[in-house]
Backbone bond lengths (Angstrom), bond angles and torsions (degrees), N, CA, C in turn:
res aa  C-N    CA-C-N  psi(-1)  N-CA   C-N-CA  omega(-1)  CA-C   N-CA-C  phi
1 X - - - 1.449 - - 1.440 113.93 -
2 X 1.379 112.02 -43.20 1.461 116.59 177.83 1.521 107.27 -68.29
3 X 1.305 122.64 -35.02 1.416 122.02 176.48 1.596 115.94 -65.74
4 X 1.337 111.94 -32.23 1.424 116.06 177.14 1.558 114.03 -69.88
5 X 1.409 110.94 -36.83 1.526 112.81 178.36 1.581 109.50 -65.71
6 X 1.315 112.07 -43.34 1.521 116.04 -178.33 1.470 107.69 -59.79
7 X 1.263 124.17 -40.10 1.466 129.87 -169.32 1.638 102.08 -74.73
8 X 1.316 122.98 -43.09 1.435 123.86 177.83 1.517 109.22 -65.64
9 X 1.262 118.59 -37.56 1.441 117.32 -179.74 1.586 114.49 -69.95
10 X 1.299 115.23 -33.51 1.496 122.59 175.58 1.565 108.08 -69.14
11 X 1.418 120.86 -36.95 1.374 124.87 -179.31 1.564 107.67 -65.05
12 X 1.432 112.70 -47.72 1.357 116.50 -175.38 1.617 113.86 -64.67
13 X 1.336 116.28 -38.60 1.402 121.57 174.51 1.501 113.05 -61.35
14 X 1.424 116.86 -39.46 1.408 120.99 -178.57 1.561 111.27 -63.54
15 X 1.338 110.24 -45.72 1.561 120.54 176.67 1.566 110.86 -52.65
16 X 1.378 109.16 -48.91 1.538 114.16 -175.91 1.505 108.37 -66.91
17 X 1.303 122.72 -36.78 1.499 118.73 -174.90 1.596 104.52 -77.48
18 X 1.300 120.63 -27.25 1.514 115.29 173.65 1.443 112.09 -69.35
19 X 1.280 118.44 -31.82 1.433 114.18 -174.51 1.523 114.07 -76.92
20 X 1.362 114.06 -31.31 1.628 119.11 175.05 1.546 108.77 -74.87
21 X 1.373 116.12 -30.52 1.549 116.33 -176.19 1.528 107.77 -80.12
22 X 1.258 121.08 -15.88 1.583 119.23 -176.40 1.399 110.59 -66.27
23 X 1.262 124.01 132.67 1.504 131.08 172.60 1.614 107.19 -80.94
24 X 1.332 111.41 126.51 1.430 116.11 174.70 1.533 111.57 -99.87
25 X 1.328 118.86 107.48 1.450 121.35 -177.09 1.385 110.82 -90.16
26 X 1.367 121.02 118.28 1.433 125.56 172.67 1.482 111.57 -105.30
27 X 1.341 119.02 125.42 1.422 121.39 -176.09 1.560 110.43 -62.75
28 X 1.284 121.17 135.35 1.410 122.74 174.02 1.435 113.59 -84.97
29 X 1.354 112.96 122.50 1.443 122.12 -177.44 1.524 104.40 -99.98
30 X 1.330 119.81 126.92 1.531 129.78 -179.56 1.533 104.58 -117.14
31 X 1.368 106.88 144.15 1.527 116.26 178.82 1.568 105.52 -84.88
32 X 1.407 114.14 -20.42 1.435 120.15 -176.54 1.637 107.32 -79.78
33 X 1.297 110.44 119.74 1.483 113.44 177.88 1.471 109.83 -112.15
34 X 1.338 116.85 140.45 1.412 123.59 -176.47 1.558 105.17 -79.62
35 X 1.374 116.01 132.02 1.453 120.64 -176.21 1.526 111.57 -124.44
36 X 1.216 117.30 143.67 1.504 116.85 175.24 1.516 103.21 -103.16
37 X 1.337 120.49 127.71 1.464 128.80 -179.38 1.449 108.89 -108.71
38 X 1.341 117.47 158.56 1.431 128.59 179.94 1.510 106.79 -76.80
39 X 1.456 114.88 167.95 1.418 123.12 175.77 1.585 109.16 -60.52
40 X 1.317 114.31 -44.76 1.563 114.59 -178.85 1.549 114.03 -57.39
41 X 1.411 111.46 -40.80 1.481 113.16 -175.20 1.499 109.69 -72.82
42 X 1.384 116.40 -31.72 1.453 119.99 -178.74 1.551 108.27 -68.52
43 X 1.371 116.79 -38.49 1.454 123.62 176.30 1.524 109.32 -58.39
44 X 1.320 116.26 -51.34 1.535 123.62 174.23 1.461 115.00 -51.64
45 X 1.373 112.18 -51.19 1.529 113.90 179.66 1.567 112.19 -62.87
46 X 1.341 118.58 -41.24 1.382 116.35 173.26 1.544 119.70 -61.83
47 X 1.261 115.60 -34.18 1.472 125.21 178.16 1.556 105.35 -65.09
48 X 1.376 119.31 -46.52 1.426 118.71 179.87 1.478 111.51 -65.77
49 X 1.331 121.84 -38.52 1.405 117.61 176.89 1.525 116.68 -68.26
50 X 1.304 115.05 -30.83 1.475 122.28 173.43 1.548 107.59 -60.24
51 X 1.395 115.03 -49.79 1.423 118.67 -172.38 1.503 112.70 -68.62
52 X 1.376 120.05 -34.04 1.449 124.39 170.50 1.484 111.67 -62.32
53 X 1.262 121.30 -40.17 1.447 126.15 -176.42 1.590 104.59 -67.66
54 X 1.335 122.93 -46.17 1.365 128.93 179.17 1.547 110.70 -57.82
55 X 1.239 115.74 -49.22 1.539 125.99 174.94 1.503 110.06 -55.62
56 X 1.355 119.70 -43.07 1.441 123.83 -179.11 1.525 109.62 -66.16
57 X 1.296 114.41 -40.90 1.490 122.01 -179.32 1.467 110.51 -68.18
58 X 1.272 121.92 -37.83 1.462 126.15 176.85 1.555 111.48 -65.14
59 X 1.310 113.04 -44.13 1.621 116.60 176.66 1.435 109.33 -62.01
60 X 1.238 123.81 -40.97 1.482 129.90 -178.83 1.453 104.80 -63.34
61 X 1.337 121.66 -55.93 1.461 121.15 -177.63 1.512 109.21 -57.29
62 X 1.376 121.93 -38.17 1.523 119.83 -176.14 1.486 107.14 -71.62
63 X 1.295 120.39 -29.45 1.437 122.18 -179.78 1.550 108.97 -66.06
64 X 1.414 114.02 -48.54 1.408 119.95 178.63 1.596 113.82 -62.77
65 X 1.293 114.03 -31.93 1.488 123.36 -179.01 1.562 107.58 -69.31
66 X 1.353 114.09 -43.72 1.463 115.91 179.65 1.539 111.10 -62.59
67 X 1.293 115.01 -42.82 1.506 121.91 -178.37 1.536 105.99 -65.83
68 X 1.286 124.17 -38.77 1.436 121.19 174.29 1.518 120.42 -67.85
69 X 1.477 112.17 -30.31 1.462 117.80 175.33 1.553 110.93 -69.17
70 X 1.387 112.33 -47.05 1.515 118.59 178.08 1.550 110.89 -54.64
71 X 1.405 113.79 -45.22 1.407 114.36 -174.93 1.515 110.39 -73.93
72 X 1.302 122.99 -33.20 1.419 125.04 172.18 1.462 117.06 -62.23
73 X 1.458 116.25 -39.69 1.398 122.24 -178.94 1.518 115.81 -63.42
74 X 1.454 116.39 -20.84 1.335 127.73 -179.89 1.494 112.23 -89.32
75 X 1.307 120.61 -7.82 1.424 123.13 -175.22 1.608 109.86 -118.69
76 X 1.316 115.39 66.99 1.465 117.09 174.65 1.447 113.58 -69.15
77 X 1.306 120.97 136.61 1.450 119.24 -179.81 1.532 112.37 -103.48
78 X 1.301 116.00 127.01 1.482 117.98 178.15 1.512 109.22 -104.22
79 X 1.329 122.07 148.72 1.382 123.14 176.06 1.397 115.06 -68.33
80 X 1.303 123.53 164.15 1.483 123.83 -179.39 1.434 110.70 -60.92
81 X 1.321 119.70 -52.77 1.374 125.33 175.38 1.531 113.49 -97.07
82 X 1.275 112.60 85.47 1.569 119.44 -167.80 1.587 108.78 -81.88
83 X 1.331 115.24 -44.17 1.513 116.52 177.56 1.482 113.31 -167.10
84 X 1.274 120.16 166.69 1.408 126.59 175.44 1.487 111.10 -126.87
85 X 1.333 117.52 143.43 1.458 121.40 177.35 1.447 114.95 -128.68
86 X 1.337 117.47 151.82 1.395 119.74 173.19 1.574 105.59 -132.69
87 X 1.331 111.58 146.47 1.520 113.93 -173.69 1.468 114.25 -146.05
88 X 1.239 119.18 160.40 1.516 126.77 174.99 1.417 110.50 -120.13
89 X 1.371 114.09 125.09 1.501 117.26 176.78 1.519 109.20 -93.84
90 X 1.393 115.07 114.06 1.410 116.54 -172.57 1.541 110.87 -117.57
91 X 1.285 115.84 21.99 1.418 119.39 175.87 1.495 115.27 -67.09
92 X 1.327 119.46 -48.96 1.379 121.65 173.94 1.577 120.86 -56.87
93 X 1.420 113.33 -44.82 1.458 113.10 172.51 1.516 114.26 -58.46
94 X 1.299 120.31 -35.27 1.401 121.06 176.49 1.601 107.75 -65.34
95 X 1.327 116.71 -52.23 1.495 116.11 177.64 1.464 115.89 -60.51
96 X 1.306 122.94 -30.18 1.477 123.11 174.09 1.437 110.28 -70.57
97 X 1.377 120.93 -34.03 1.376 120.81 177.33 1.532 112.35 -67.25
98 X 1.322 118.44 -24.82 1.395 125.04 178.32 1.483 114.74 -90.39
99 X 1.243 116.80 4.16 1.418 122.79 172.36 1.577 115.87 116.18
100 X 1.278 121.80 -2.57 1.467 119.22 170.82 1.515 117.58 -66.68
101 X 1.265 115.65 135.02 1.436 123.61 -165.96 1.464 112.84 -92.77
102 X 1.269 124.31 12.63 1.401 129.93 -179.86 1.559 108.66 -154.49
103 X 1.363 118.76 162.05 1.414 120.56 177.29 1.526 114.11 163.60
104 X 1.277 112.87 -179.77 1.534 119.08 -177.78 1.551 107.91 -135.38
105 X 1.411 116.43 160.95 1.390 127.33 165.68 1.513 103.20 -118.43
106 X 1.285 114.53 128.13 1.558 118.34 -169.96 1.448 107.99 -136.61
107 X 1.244 117.60 143.23 1.539 134.47 168.24 1.508 107.01 -121.21
108 X 1.348 109.66 146.52 1.433 115.33 167.62 1.519 119.83 -152.62
109 X 1.313 120.79 159.65 1.479 123.66 -176.27 1.502 106.01 -128.84
110 X 1.347 117.16 145.44 1.429 121.33 178.32 1.500 108.61 -141.27
111 X 1.325 117.69 157.36 1.472 126.39 -178.93 1.485 110.13 -122.23
112 X 1.270 117.73 116.25 1.515 121.66 178.15 1.512 113.57 -83.81
113 X 1.443 116.80 111.69 1.481 121.21 -178.38 1.563 102.35 -103.66
114 X 1.328 114.34 118.77 1.432 124.82 175.12 1.563 113.07 49.99
115 X 1.290 115.99 31.99 1.453 122.55 177.72 1.539 114.13 58.36
116 X 1.436 116.17 22.36 1.366 117.70 -170.84 1.640 107.67 -134.62
117 X 1.211 118.54 -51.47 1.417 123.41 178.49 1.619 111.21 -105.21
118 X 1.366 110.93 134.48 1.456 114.90 -166.21 1.595 106.06 -132.29
119 X 1.301 125.14 85.59 1.415 120.23 179.87 1.536 105.35 -73.02
120 X 1.296 114.14 151.72 1.504 120.44 -168.71 1.505 114.91 -144.92
121 X 1.275 121.44 138.06 1.446 124.22 175.23 1.518 114.60 -119.56
122 X 1.208 120.63 125.19 1.523 125.20 -178.29 1.415 115.44 -120.90
123 X 1.326 116.50 127.92 1.556 118.47 -177.52 1.661 101.82 -134.82
124 X 1.290 109.07 154.37 1.450 118.91 177.75 1.488 120.17 -169.66
125 X 1.244 122.81 -175.03 1.420 129.92 178.05 1.473 110.69 -128.68
126 X 1.192 121.75 130.10 1.471 128.14 -179.70 1.513 113.70 -120.76
127 X 1.314 114.30 147.39 1.543 123.00 172.86 1.444 111.86 -149.89
128 X 1.356 110.55 163.98 1.538 117.48 -179.46 1.575 107.26 -152.07
129 X 1.268 111.49 150.29 1.539 120.35 170.78 1.526 102.95 -156.00
130 X 1.296 113.68 93.24 1.458 119.05 -177.83 1.491 113.01 -140.72
131 X 1.395 112.83 153.05 1.475 122.16 172.49 1.572 102.40 -116.85
132 X 1.265 116.44 107.10 1.455 117.42 177.93 1.407 115.87 -57.56
133 X 1.375 122.70 151.15 1.347 123.49 173.82 1.518 111.96 -56.18
134 X 1.402 111.24 136.71 1.504 116.35 -179.97 1.526 113.98 59.11
135 X 1.450 113.46 19.51 1.489 118.03 179.33 1.502 110.55 -91.56
136 X 1.234 119.45 153.60 1.552 121.82 172.71 1.458 111.68 -111.60
137 X 1.463 115.64 41.78 1.404 120.89 -178.31 1.542 107.69 -161.02
138 X 1.328 111.97 165.59 1.418 115.44 171.64 1.544 109.20 -126.96
139 X 1.298 116.65 129.72 1.424 123.16 -169.65 1.505 107.53 -103.76
140 X 1.406 121.05 122.31 1.467 130.05 -175.87 1.524 108.98 -120.82
141 X 1.344 114.81 109.91 1.451 116.79 177.98 1.573 104.74 -103.66
142 X 1.406 114.00 122.49 1.473 117.91 174.76 1.500 106.91 -64.38
143 X 1.331 115.60 156.54 1.354 122.71 177.93 1.614 112.88 -62.85
144 X 1.178 113.19 111.96 1.525 121.53 -171.59 1.472 112.01 -129.35
145 X 1.486 110.04 153.15 1.448 122.90 -179.09 1.441 115.63 -79.69
146 X 1.305 123.10 145.43 1.431 127.18 164.89 1.562 110.85 -143.75
147 X 1.243 113.31 162.31 1.572 119.51 176.94 1.530 109.94 -150.18
148 X 1.329 106.54 154.50 1.552 116.99 177.08 1.590 104.24 -137.55
149 X 1.342 108.18 151.44 1.439 120.27 168.96 1.494 114.15 -136.03
150 X 1.199 120.69 147.29 1.441 121.07 -169.63 1.529 113.34 -174.90
151 X 1.386 117.86 -166.80 1.356 127.41 -179.68 1.477 110.98 -147.98
152 X 1.410 115.22 136.82 1.398 117.94 172.13 1.531 109.04 -111.03
153 X 1.284 116.31 158.82 1.489 121.44 178.62 1.423 109.84 -129.97
154 X 1.403 116.78 117.47 1.454 128.73 -177.32 1.554 111.71 -74.51
155 X 1.382 116.39 110.24 1.365 118.06 177.00 1.500 112.96 -78.49
156 X 1.223 118.17 -11.90 1.472 120.99 174.62 1.574 115.43 -102.50
157 X 1.315 116.27 35.46 1.518 117.95 -170.80 1.468 112.10 -68.93
158 X 1.382 118.67 -15.41 1.569 124.32 176.98 1.625 106.46 -82.05
159 X 1.295 122.68 -14.35 1.431 122.73 -166.31 1.466 108.19 -101.80
160 X 1.362 110.77 -169.28 1.391 112.66 177.34 1.546 117.75 -70.01
161 X 1.404 114.88 131.21 1.466 115.93 -169.74 1.502 115.51 -69.25
162 X 1.328 116.42 0.34 1.425 122.75 177.35 1.492 112.90 -74.04
163 X 1.284 111.86 -21.00 1.487 121.46 178.10 1.571 112.12 -121.66
164 X 1.310 111.12 126.77 1.499 120.04 -178.80 1.618 110.63 -119.33
165 X 1.170 117.39 137.83 1.475 123.27 173.37 1.488 102.73 -130.73
166 X 1.342 118.35 111.99 1.442 119.06 -168.11 1.562 109.14 -134.33
167 X 1.385 110.96 161.92 1.448 122.25 164.80 1.467 110.94 -138.21
168 X 1.236 118.08 156.54 1.499 121.11 -175.73 1.477 116.16 -164.66
169 X 1.249 115.03 -171.13 1.590 126.83 175.94 1.477 109.42 -134.17
170 X 1.421 111.72 148.15 1.455 120.97 174.90 1.530 106.61 -129.03
171 X 1.295 112.26 148.04 1.528 122.05 160.28 1.475 109.45 -111.11
172 X 1.353 118.72 124.05 1.569 118.78 -179.87 1.401 106.40 -123.91
173 X 1.379 111.97 154.40 1.465 121.21 178.69 1.637 106.30 -148.78
174 X 1.344 112.05 145.49 1.451 115.64 177.48 1.616 109.32 -151.13
175 X 1.317 116.07 150.62 1.415 125.04 178.38 1.536 106.01 -129.19
176 X 1.359 118.61 122.60 1.432 117.95 -173.18 1.560 115.56 -145.71
177 X 1.263 119.79 173.18 1.403 126.29 173.55 1.484 113.23 -126.11
178 X 1.322 115.72 143.64 1.435 121.35 -173.40 1.596 110.97 -144.03
179 X 1.328 114.51 159.47 1.377 121.67 178.04 1.546 105.68 -125.32
180 X 1.227 117.58 148.65 1.474 121.54 169.83 1.593 104.76 -127.34
181 X 1.348 112.62 116.35 1.459 119.58 -172.41 1.617 108.90 -117.48
182 X 1.240 113.88 169.44 1.502 123.35 171.31 1.591 108.57 53.84
183 X 1.345 109.54 39.70 1.499 109.22 173.68 1.551 114.04 -78.32
184 X 1.304 113.15 118.51 1.569 117.98 -172.73 1.515 106.64 -101.48
185 X 1.375 110.50 134.64 1.449 120.06 -177.16 1.513 108.04 -130.15
186 X 1.337 115.58 127.33 1.501 118.57 -179.53 1.422 106.64 -97.67
187 X 1.342 117.77 127.22 1.473 124.04 171.81 1.530 111.00 -91.19
188 X 1.231 111.63 102.03 1.536 116.16 -171.71 1.494 109.39 -63.42
189 X 1.422 118.21 -35.98 1.480 115.36 -179.79 1.494 118.43 -68.96
190 X 1.305 113.42 -40.07 1.468 119.21 -177.47 1.604 108.78 -95.47
191 X 1.332 117.02 -10.99 1.356 117.89 173.03 1.566 115.89 66.94
192 X 1.376 108.19 28.73 1.488 120.59 173.33 1.447 116.75 -118.81
193 X 1.352 118.39 160.88 1.442 118.56 -175.87 1.506 105.78 -116.55
194 X 1.352 116.58 135.03 1.406 125.55 -179.34 1.490 112.63 -112.02
195 X 1.392 116.59 137.81 1.392 119.32 -178.39 1.564 107.71 -126.19
196 X 1.319 115.45 137.73 1.491 125.00 -176.36 1.511 112.19 -151.45
197 X 1.366 114.55 165.02 1.452 119.34 179.37 1.586 109.71 -123.58
198 X 1.317 115.43 152.78 1.385 123.46 166.99 1.459 109.92 -114.21
199 X 1.319 120.70 114.31 1.515 119.73 -172.77 1.569 114.34 -115.98
200 X 1.279 112.39 164.56 1.421 115.36 172.63 1.512 116.25 58.38
201 X 1.304 114.91 39.37 1.474 121.18 176.70 1.500 111.84 -85.20
202 X 1.343 117.63 141.38 1.442 124.99 178.02 1.540 109.17 -111.12
203 X 1.338 110.21 146.39 1.419 116.60 178.03 1.466 113.97 -150.32
204 X 1.312 121.55 158.24 1.466 123.19 172.48 1.486 109.02 -142.38
205 X 1.393 116.98 164.10 1.474 116.45 -178.79 1.593 104.38 -158.79
206 X 1.345 113.06 150.13 1.466 121.66 170.71 1.500 108.49 -127.99
207 X 1.262 123.87 143.58 1.422 125.28 -178.57 1.500 112.58 -155.51
208 X 1.411 117.84 167.55 1.405 122.27 -179.74 1.633 103.71 -117.50
209 X 1.315 112.36 157.75 1.484 118.09 175.61 1.499 110.04 -138.36
210 X 1.336 111.22 136.91 1.515 118.17 168.98 1.582 106.73 -100.96
211 X 1.342 113.55 127.13 1.544 117.02 -172.12 1.498 109.10 -121.34
212 X 1.307 115.01 143.92 1.462 121.35 171.36 1.516 106.71 -136.02
213 X 1.320 118.72 143.70 1.499 119.18 -176.33 1.514 114.83 -166.85
214 X 1.260 115.33 172.36 1.428 119.47 173.32 1.569 107.92 -139.31
215 X 1.355 113.89 155.85 1.478 119.54 176.62 1.506 108.85 -142.53
216 X 1.312 111.46 138.05 1.446 120.34 -169.67 1.567 111.30 -130.76
217 X 1.209 121.99 124.75 1.529 119.56 -179.84 1.564 104.82 -80.59
218 X 1.407 111.11 133.76 1.466 118.56 -178.88 1.555 109.76 -101.90
219 X 1.291 116.70 -40.03 1.460 118.79 171.29 1.597 104.67 -139.33
220 X 1.324 119.27 177.52 1.458 117.41 -172.35 1.462 110.85 -55.46
221 X 1.326 120.55 129.41 1.454 129.80 174.71 1.541 113.94 63.02
222 X 1.244 119.45 6.22 1.488 124.39 176.62 1.468 111.37 -119.34
223 X 1.304 117.02 123.97 1.535 124.40 -175.60 1.406 110.63 -130.19
224 X 1.350 109.66 168.02 1.551 120.55 167.34 1.501 110.81 -121.31
225 X 1.265 115.79 144.86 1.480 121.85 -177.41 1.410 116.71 -133.82
226 X 1.292 120.80 140.00 1.462 125.86 -177.80 1.597 109.34 -123.85
227 X 1.180 119.18 137.73 1.526 124.88 -179.18 1.419 112.70 -137.80
228 X 1.365 115.85 141.39 1.463 122.57 172.83 1.519 106.89 -124.01
229 X 1.333 112.65 127.53 1.421 119.81 -177.26 1.462 116.08 -117.64
230 X 1.368 118.33 144.55 1.486 124.85 171.89 1.489 105.27 -113.94
231 X 1.259 122.35 123.52 1.463 127.55 -177.52 1.515 112.09 -109.64
232 X 1.263 116.49 134.71 1.546 117.98 170.06 1.451 108.56 -139.08
233 X 1.416 115.22 131.73 1.500 125.24 -173.77 1.541 113.30 -64.02
234 X 1.263 120.05 141.60 1.444 123.93 165.26 1.494 111.06 -97.51
235 X 1.346 116.66 -46.51 1.454 122.28 178.98 1.503 108.17 -151.11
236 X 1.274 117.98 130.89 1.459 125.97 178.97 1.634 107.90 -126.59
237 X 1.339 121.79 114.88 1.391 125.22 -178.72 1.469 112.27 -111.36
238 X 1.330 119.85 128.15 1.423 124.18 172.97 1.548 112.42 -114.50
239 X 1.302 111.41 -136.18 1.580 117.53 174.54 1.497 105.41 -131.52
240 X 1.361 112.59 169.09 1.528 114.84 179.48 1.555 109.24 -64.66
241 X 1.357 117.71 -15.02 1.468 117.91 -174.60 1.470 109.91 -93.54
242 X 1.375 117.13 -20.91 1.545 113.07 -173.16 1.522 106.08 -168.46
243 X 1.433 111.45 163.99 1.501 118.01 177.12 1.509 105.11 -119.91
244 X 1.341 119.43 150.07 1.449 124.64 -175.30 1.583 105.17 -69.74
245 X 1.274 112.26 140.37 1.506 123.41 174.03 1.532 107.30 -91.88
246 X 1.312 115.72 -36.13 1.423 120.64 -171.18 1.567 107.77 -125.90
247 X 1.409 121.51 136.45 1.380 123.22 -178.41 1.595 106.01 -123.67
248 X 1.260 118.70 121.15 1.568 119.23 178.73 1.456 109.35 -56.67
249 X 1.392 122.25 128.27 1.431 128.58 171.19 1.555 107.38 92.42
250 X 1.351 115.63 -17.78 1.484 119.67 179.66 1.555 110.18 -101.82
251 X 1.217 110.96 -42.00 1.591 119.59 -171.74 1.490 110.26 102.96
252 X 1.434 112.91 -154.05 1.410 120.85 179.99 1.587 110.29 -80.84
253 X 1.270 118.23 147.83 1.464 114.02 -173.04 1.470 112.69 -76.91
254 X 1.335 118.49 -10.23 1.558 123.50 173.60 1.495 113.26 -90.19
255 X 1.283 121.16 -7.46 1.476 123.75 177.87 1.581 109.58 -127.08
256 X 1.356 118.64 93.85 1.283 124.82 176.69 1.529 122.55 -73.96
257 X 1.347 116.68 -9.44 1.477 127.31 -178.60 1.497 106.96 -92.35
258 X 1.250 124.52 127.65 1.415 129.35 164.46 1.433 114.70 -126.38
259 X 1.366 120.56 151.26 1.413 131.41 172.82 1.521 112.35 -113.54
260 X 1.439 115.31 143.87 1.242 124.17 177.34 1.516 119.77 -125.95
261 X 1.311 121.27 138.93 1.565 118.44 175.69 1.551 103.44 -133.19
262 X 1.307 111.01 123.96 1.458 119.96 178.25 1.410 119.80 -118.95
263 X 1.301 122.77 145.95 1.413 126.91 163.22 1.551 107.44 -98.11
264 X 1.339 111.83 136.65 1.554 115.60 -164.19 1.654 106.08 -136.35
265 X 1.366 110.02 134.43 1.442 118.01 167.67 1.549 112.66 -110.92
266 X 1.289 116.34 132.56 1.443 117.40 -174.62 1.556 108.43 -118.79
267 X 1.278 115.12 130.55 1.503 125.45 -177.11 1.581 104.48 -106.68
268 X 1.401 117.43 113.89 1.459 117.24 175.45 1.580 113.64 -69.68
269 X 1.276 111.37 139.95 1.534 111.66 -179.36 1.517 111.07 -116.20
270 X 1.340 116.20 -6.26 1.442 120.50 -178.98 1.551 109.58 -168.56
271 X 1.346 118.89 165.40 1.400 122.81 -175.85 1.472 105.31 -110.90
272 X 1.352 113.95 146.07 1.503 119.31 176.35 1.542 107.16 -70.81
273 X 1.229 114.49 151.20 1.564 124.56 -175.86 1.481 107.45 -92.76
274 X 1.313 118.37 107.84 1.464 120.53 174.80 1.511 113.03 -58.39
275 X 1.254 120.93 140.27 1.373 128.15 178.79 1.581 112.92 -59.89
276 X 1.289 117.03 138.37 1.474 122.20 176.00 1.487 105.09 -99.47
277 X 1.397 117.72 144.02 1.434 125.55 179.48 1.506 104.17 -86.73
278 X 1.357 119.36 112.21 1.418 123.63 179.66 1.500 110.26 -117.33
279 X 1.356 118.79 122.34 1.424 120.81 -179.32 1.461 111.30 -73.81
280 X 1.256 119.61 174.30 1.403 127.28 -177.19 1.458 110.51 -63.17
281 X 1.430 116.10 -36.14 1.547 116.63 177.74 1.452 117.10 -77.50
282 X 1.367 116.64 5.40 1.459 119.27 179.59 1.481 114.83 94.05
283 X 1.296 122.26 -2.74 1.455 123.68 -171.60 1.579 102.99 -90.85
284 X 1.308 111.97 154.50 1.453 117.21 -177.74 1.512 110.64 -99.45
285 X 1.330 120.43 137.10 1.380 127.75 178.39 1.452 110.87 -90.83
286 X 1.334 113.29 145.85 1.432 120.45 177.87 1.637 112.09 -86.76
287 X 1.301 115.77 -6.75 1.477 124.35 -176.31 1.434 105.46 -70.45
288 X 1.516 120.30 131.30 1.594 123.38 175.20 1.479 101.93 -60.82
289 X 1.419 109.37 157.17 1.431 120.71 171.06 1.548 111.36 -55.64
290 X 1.281 118.45 139.89 1.409 129.84 175.22 1.600 111.35 77.65
291 X 1.246 118.73 -1.10 1.430 124.23 175.38 1.541 115.69 -100.73
292 X 1.253 119.77 130.05 1.486 118.15 -174.93 1.482 107.32 -126.45
293 X 1.375 115.76 134.65 1.412 126.82 175.39 1.433 109.84 -125.02
294 X 1.361 120.49 146.26 1.410 118.89 -179.45 1.576 113.98 -66.03
295 X 1.256 122.31 140.63 1.343 125.86 -174.26 1.564 108.04 -87.75
296 X 1.285 115.46 83.58 1.510 124.05 -175.06 1.528 108.78 -90.45
297 X 1.225 125.94 123.05 1.442 127.96 177.16 1.544 108.03 -61.84
298 X 1.389 114.46 158.86 1.417 122.95 -173.49 1.470 107.82 -68.53
299 X 1.266 118.80 -33.25 1.509 122.35 -176.32 1.476 112.39 -96.87
300 X 1.465 115.95 34.75 1.499 119.82 -170.26 1.402 106.97 -66.16
301 X 1.327 123.29 -21.52 1.574 121.16 -177.63 1.621 105.31 -64.99
302 X 1.228 116.31 -23.04 1.450 115.42 -178.47 1.459 113.31 -91.09
303 X 1.356 118.54 -2.42 1.523 117.98 178.23 1.469 107.47 -97.97
304 X 1.353 111.18 93.41 1.528 115.68 -178.99 1.590 101.74 -124.26
305 X 1.248 111.99 166.88 1.468 124.92 171.94 1.373 112.53 -109.13
306 X 1.306 123.23 81.77 1.443 126.69 -177.10 1.452 109.12 -65.52
307 X 1.327 118.93 145.69 1.357 127.38 170.78 1.548 114.34 -94.66
308 X 1.274 117.33 123.48 1.465 114.82 -177.74 1.451 117.96 -65.71
309 X 1.312 118.87 135.53 1.452 120.77 178.09 1.559 111.85 -69.04
310 X 1.257 115.07 155.52 1.517 119.23 178.28 1.497 108.56 -63.91
311 X 1.338 110.28 130.40 1.551 114.06 -174.04 1.506 102.25 -77.67
312 X 1.380 116.22 154.43 1.448 121.68 172.98 1.472 110.57 -64.95
313 X 1.285 115.33 143.00 1.478 117.18 -174.16 1.520 111.97 -71.80
314 X 1.362 115.21 -23.20 1.438 120.64 -176.06 1.572 114.10 -76.57
315 X 1.371 117.39 -7.58 1.429 119.78 -175.56 1.568 105.52 -115.53
316 X 1.301 122.97 6.01 1.342 123.28 -179.88 1.673 113.99 -119.03
317 X 1.133 112.76 121.89 1.492 119.41 -179.10 1.512 112.44 -111.95
318 X 1.211 114.63 144.43 1.555 122.16 173.37 1.462 111.60 -108.18
319 X 1.365 112.29 133.69 1.421 117.47 174.13 1.545 108.38 -99.12
320 X 1.197 113.62 137.47 1.506 120.62 -176.37 1.560 105.40 -86.38
């Protein structure tokens, strides 16, 4: 009896192992059916694939072409000698008419190189006749010459040349004569006041300037410009008896900041070169900058997407 139970248990275990070990194969049903097509249908399918490929290539060329146009439109080329300008700084004459006791009359000339670098020369005459507040003297500077040379850099060189926003440096120098008159001196011991003059003094100075400014064209070739200058002296020479209070072209030694207002005439010397639309393959396009047209091949009439006709049922077989 015991042997029979063991035998039955082994048989049951064997049957269970065979049931789990058996592979169940399920046929794969696919909705895709293999078809056999005629030669005409195969020709139509190949023509449609070729048309789609040509259309894809045309879209890619148009995309590259638009990129080249946008890149070229940002790269305007200016000639080396683009323009020259002359200006008159009339800020100080206005200030002197309103009561300022010193100032200059100045003219300048500049050369615009590629609408970016602008070397400049400034010359003028300066004078002064002033009694400083709480001062015990009168300072008189005879009409004296000064000059500056320097360079401006146009930060808007990629924009319309009618508008300039620039910064620059100047080196200035002047040689001048001055008088100090009505110098009053109190003698504390005797209780009297003495007045005397120091005449025919000679002085010279050299200095640097940091300049910032803007220039805007009002009408064709005529502009207005504003400048702000910060001066710092390199060398100022007076006499053993006195030091200069005013330096032509520099201003008073206690006021290193100056303002300028100029009327400007600009003479064009060259024309900027308009960008050419160049495709990636090196060929030049006739389309104007900023304008885009589809790049349609010459035989575009042949690029069609034909629809295949229904195949005859007697030439198509289906494989199961």
